[in-house]
C-alpha positions as CSV (number, residue, x, y, z in Angstrom):
1,M,0.0,0.0,0.0
2,N,1.2,3.6,-0.7
3,F,2.7,5.3,2.3
4,Y,0.2,8.1,2.3
5,T,-2.8,5.9,1.6
6,D,-1.8,3.8,4.6
7,I,-1.6,6.9,6.9
8,K,-5.0,8.1,5.7
9,E,-6.5,4.7,6.4
10,R,-5.0,4.6,9.9
11,F,-6.2,8.1,10.7
12,F,-9.7,7.4,9.3
13,N,-10.0,4.2,11.4
14,L,-8.9,6.1,14.5
15,I,-11.2,9.0,14.2
16,N,-14.1,6.9,13.1
17,E,-13.6,4.7,16.2
18,K,-13.8,7.9,18.3
19,D,-16.9,9.0,16.4
20,L,-15.3,12.2,15.1
21,I,-15.7,11.7,11.4
22,S,-19.4,12.2,11.3
23,S,-19.4,15.5,13.1
24,R,-19.8,18.2,10.4
25,V,-19.7,21.0,12.9
26,E,-16.1,20.3,14.0
27,V,-14.1,22.5,11.6
28,V,-10.3,22.5,11.5
29,R,-8.8,25.9,10.9
30,A,-5.2,26.1,9.8
31,R,-2.9,29.2,9.2
32,P,0.7,30.0,8.8
33,L,2.5,31.3,11.9
34,N,5.2,34.0,11.9
35,P,8.6,33.0,13.2
36,G,8.2,34.7,16.5
37,E,5.0,32.7,17.2
38,V,6.8,29.5,16.5
39,I,10.3,29.8,17.8
40,G,10.3,33.0,19.9
41,R,13.7,34.5,20.4
42,P,16.3,31.7,20.1
43,D,20.0,32.3,20.8
44,R,21.0,31.9,17.1
45,N,19.5,33.2,13.8
46,D,20.3,30.5,11.3
47,F,17.3,28.3,11.7
48,P,15.5,27.7,8.4
49,L,12.3,29.2,9.9
50,L,14.1,32.5,10.7
51,K,15.7,32.6,7.2
52,G,12.3,32.4,5.5
53,K,13.0,28.9,4.0
54,E,10.2,27.2,5.9
55,V,6.9,28.2,7.4
56,M,5.0,26.6,10.3
57,L,1.4,25.7,9.5
58,Q,-0.8,25.4,12.6
59,A,-4.1,23.5,12.7
60,D,-6.6,24.0,15.5
61,F,-9.1,21.3,16.3
62,K,-11.4,22.0,19.2
63,G,-8.7,24.1,20.9
64,S,-6.0,21.5,20.4
65,L,-3.0,22.6,18.2
66,G,-1.0,20.7,15.7
67,Q,1.9,22.0,13.7
68,A,3.8,21.1,10.5
69,F,6.6,22.7,8.6
70,T,6.1,23.5,4.9
71,D,7.4,25.6,2.1
72,M,3.8,26.0,0.7
73,P,1.9,27.9,3.4
74,G,-1.7,29.1,3.3
75,D,-5.0,29.4,5.2
76,Y,-7.4,26.5,5.3
77,S,-10.8,25.7,6.9
78,G,-12.6,22.5,6.5
79,S,-14.2,19.4,8.2
80,L,-12.2,16.3,9.1
81,K,-14.1,14.5,6.3
82,E,-12.9,17.2,3.8
83,I,-9.4,17.0,5.0
84,L,-9.3,13.2,4.7
85,A,-10.5,13.7,1.1
86,L,-7.6,16.0,0.2
87,P,-5.2,14.5,-2.3
88,L,-1.8,14.4,-0.7
89,D,-0.1,15.4,-3.9
90,N,1.6,18.6,-2.9
91,N,3.3,20.2,0.1
92,F,0.4,22.4,1.0
93,N,-2.2,19.6,1.2
94,R,0.2,17.4,3.1
95,A,0.9,20.2,5.6
96,I,-2.8,20.7,6.1
97,F,-3.3,17.0,6.6
98,F,-0.4,16.3,9.0
99,S,-0.9,19.4,11.1
100,T,-4.5,18.3,11.4
101,L,-3.5,14.8,12.3
102,N,-1.2,16.2,15.0
103,A,-4.0,18.4,16.4
104,V,-6.6,15.6,16.5
105,L,-4.3,13.1,18.1
106,R,-3.4,15.8,20.7
107,Y,-7.1,16.4,21.3
108,L,-7.6,12.7,21.9
109,K,-4.6,12.8,24.4
110,I,-2.7,10.3,22.3
111,I,0.3,12.4,21.6
112,S,1.7,15.6,23.3
113,K,4.6,17.0,21.2
114,T,2.7,18.9,18.6
115,V,3.9,22.5,19.1
116,H,7.4,23.7,18.4
117,C,9.8,24.7,21.2
118,K,10.8,28.4,21.8
119,D,13.5,30.7,22.9
120,K,16.4,28.8,24.5
121,E,14.7,25.4,24.2
122,P,16.1,24.6,20.7
123,R,19.6,24.9,22.1
124,E,18.7,22.8,25.1
125,C,17.2,20.2,22.7
126,A,20.4,20.0,20.7
127,I,22.6,19.7,23.8
128,Y,20.5,16.8,25.2
129,L,20.6,15.0,21.8
130,V,24.2,14.1,22.2
131,N,23.6,12.1,25.4
132,Y,20.4,10.6,23.9
133,I,22.2,9.2,20.9
134,K,25.1,7.9,23.0
135,G,22.8,6.2,25.4
136,Q,20.7,4.6,22.7
137,F,23.3,3.8,20.0
138,G,26.8,4.3,21.4
139,N,29.0,5.9,18.7
140,P,27.2,5.6,15.4
141,R,28.0,7.1,12.1
142,I,25.0,9.5,11.5
143,A,23.2,10.4,8.3
144,F,21.6,13.7,9.2
145,I,18.7,14.4,6.8
146,G,17.6,18.0,6.7
147,M,19.9,20.7,8.0
148,Q,19.2,21.8,11.6
149,P,22.1,24.0,12.6
150,A,22.0,23.7,16.4
151,M,21.7,19.9,16.3
152,V,24.5,19.5,13.6
153,E,26.8,21.7,15.7
154,A,26.2,19.6,18.8
155,L,26.6,16.2,17.1
156,A,29.6,17.2,15.0
157,D,31.8,17.4,18.1
158,H,31.0,13.8,19.1
159,F,30.1,11.7,16.1
160,K,31.0,11.0,12.5
161,I,28.2,12.8,10.7
162,R,27.2,13.5,7.1
163,V,24.4,16.0,6.3
164,T,22.1,16.4,3.3
165,D,19.7,19.3,2.7
166,L,17.4,20.6,0.0
167,D,18.2,24.3,0.5
168,P,20.6,25.4,-2.3
169,D,22.0,28.1,0.0
170,N,23.3,25.4,2.3
171,I,24.6,22.9,-0.2
172,G,28.3,22.9,-0.6
173,Q,28.8,25.0,2.6
174,K,30.5,23.8,5.7
175,K,28.5,24.2,8.9
176,S,30.3,23.4,12.2
177,G,33.1,21.8,10.0
178,V,30.6,19.5,8.3
179,L,30.0,19.7,4.5
180,I,26.3,20.1,3.6
181,E,25.7,17.7,0.7
182,D,23.1,17.7,-2.0
183,A,20.1,15.3,-1.5
184,S,21.3,13.4,-4.6
185,H,23.9,11.9,-2.3
186,T,21.3,10.6,0.2
187,R,21.3,7.0,-0.9
188,E,25.1,6.7,-0.6
189,I,25.1,8.5,2.8
190,L,22.3,6.2,4.1
191,S,24.5,3.2,3.0
192,W,27.5,4.7,4.9
193,A,25.6,5.4,8.1
194,D,24.7,3.3,11.2
195,L,21.9,5.6,12.2
196,I,19.5,7.8,10.2
197,F,18.5,11.0,12.0
198,A,15.9,12.9,9.8
199,T,13.7,15.9,9.9
200,G,10.0,15.0,10.2
201,T,9.4,17.5,7.4
202,T,10.3,14.6,5.1
203,V,6.7,13.5,5.4
204,I,5.6,16.9,4.0
205,N,8.1,17.0,1.1
206,N,7.5,13.4,0.1
207,T,11.0,12.2,0.7
208,I,10.3,10.0,3.7
209,T,10.0,6.6,2.0
210,Q,13.6,6.6,0.8
211,L,14.6,6.6,4.5
212,L,12.7,3.4,5.3
213,I,15.5,1.0,4.6
214,G,15.5,-1.0,7.8
215,K,18.4,0.8,9.5
216,P,17.9,2.5,12.9
217,L,15.9,5.7,12.2
218,I,14.9,8.6,14.3
219,F,12.8,11.5,13.2
220,Y,13.1,14.9,14.9
221,G,10.6,17.7,15.4
222,V,6.9,18.1,15.9
223,T,5.8,17.7,12.2
224,I,6.2,13.9,12.5
225,S,4.4,13.4,15.8
226,G,1.1,11.9,14.5
227,V,2.9,9.7,11.9
228,A,5.4,8.5,14.5
229,Y,2.5,7.3,16.6
230,L,0.5,5.7,13.8
231,K,3.6,4.0,12.3
232,G,5.6,3.2,15.4
233,Y,8.6,5.4,14.4
234,K,11.1,6.7,16.9
235,Q,10.8,10.5,17.4
236,Y,13.1,12.9,19.1
237,C,11.5,16.1,20.3
238,F,13.0,16.9,23.7
239,C,11.5,20.3,24.3
240,G,8.3,20.2,22.2
241,H,5.0,21.2,23.7
């Protein structure tokens, strides 16, 4: 079964079981957030969100919030039934769907990490990540998919790490002594690595399935929260709310 078809089916079965799908009055509203709303005032200014490369879309379901990064932001309002009918064929529709998935699962008290951390928390998250990986995996070679500067800086001091990114402004640059490689190198880097550490935004930009190769895999960030629950994936989001 197609990855996205499977996720839709799992989500439908869950909300049908909770008798949410038939409620026409429950409208999900989604809107893009400005960087300050998402990340506050972090102690560095090179996060993709602050550079305008990504936008956080936030869905609100009965007061419960779910977020997802995207490069195709916009406003949306619709019922759960309408959202389930959306074709997941572009980054806007996928951001609507997965931010909604996160909001609904939060409403059901199934997941909790659906809102991005703020201010000093991104740095704290990156610092804690080193001990988390050492405790779980020892001293692995890490394929880091999707540049996150604070995390790459923290990991580069302790592990062998290779990084790929989709942002042309990053590709070919060295960040914290690590060369940022083009995504065309992803297959070779995955083969080299012992551990794949990837942004949850891969579920939005339709690159997630290339990572599902049977190697240890951890997704980071809030975007992936609902998918991680439905599919049983490991997720790292130390300071998410």
